[in-house]
N, C-alpha and C positions, 0 to 999 in steps of 0.2 A: 573652939572657933576663935580666930583672931580678927580683930577689926583693923582694916587698913584703908587709909584715904587714897583716892585716885590722885596722882600728881597733876592731872590736867583739870578735872572739874571739881576736885576737892570733896566729892561726895563719898560717903563711907560704904565699903563693901566688907564682906566677911569671907574668910578662907581658913582652911585647916593647914594649908601649906604655903608659907610666905615666899618660898624659893621659886615656885612654878610661875611661869608667865601666864596671865589670863587676861581676858578682855573685860573692861569695866562695864557693868550692867547699865550704866547711865549714859555714858558718852562714847563707848566703844574703844577707848584708848587701851593699848596693850602694855601691861607692866607687871612687875613682880614686887612684892612687899620687901624683898631683900635686895634685889638687883636694880630696882627702879625701872625707868622706861625701856621698852624693847627697842634697840637701835637697828635691828635688822629691817630691811625694806621688803624682804621676801618672806613668805610663810615658812614655818618649821613643820617638819613631819616627825612625830615621835616614832623612832625606829631603833630597836636594839639589834645590832648586827656585829658579830665578832670580827675583829681585824687585827692586823699587826702594824705597830707603829715603829718605824725604823729611823734611828738618829745616831750619828757618830758610830757607825758600824755595830750598833746594838739593836736588837729587836725586842719589843715590849708587847705583851698581850694586852689587848684593849677591846672596847666595844663602843659603838655609837650609842648616844642616848637620844639625840635628835639630829636631823640633817635638813639642809636647805639647798637651794641651787648653788649658792656661793660658799657654803661652809658646813661645819658640823661641830657638835659638842661630843667629846670623847671621854669615857671613863677609862683610866689606865690602871692596871692592877699593881704596878710598882711605881716608884718615884723617879722617873727619868730626870736628868739634869737639863731640862728645857726651860727656856726663858722667852719672854716677849720678843718676837721678831725672828726666832729660829725657824728654819724651814725643815720639815720632816717629810718622810715618805709614808703614806698611809695605804695599806694593801688589804683588800678584802677578797672574797672568792670571785667576785665579778668586776672589780675595778682596782686601779692603782693610781693615786694622785699625789702630787706634791702639795703641801699645805703649810701656811705660815701660822705660827702661834700668835693668837690675838690676846689671850689671857690664860693664866694657870692658877688653879687653886690646889695646893698640896694638902693631902689628907693623910691621916695615919694609915700606912700601908698602901697608899696609892695617890692618885691625883685625878682631877677633872680639868679639862682644858678646852678652850674654844679655838677652832682653826678656820682659816679662810683659804679656799682653794687657790693655788697659784696657777695663773693662766699664762702660757707662753705664747 
């Protein structure tokens, strides 16, 4: 278990996963030990769903890790050349949306990225 202080009330909580966002037991503030405060205003739904990420005439296999009304976190099985601000097409079995890259973390053999849905 790891000890992490809440950035709002400064009281200490314990967790085994510092990357996950969770609510402070004392004040209710939502944060992660690695990523800091949760800046989303809407709630996230943890949902793994296979999809295709299309960018610059290339398709990449991917899956969601969580979604919200305005965006999603996507795990990509390869390392596409996407950067902050790029707009990609995200297609799953029941929807297709354009999404703007808000952040990218490149991993060995893949990447994780946050996307905001583009509304026309």
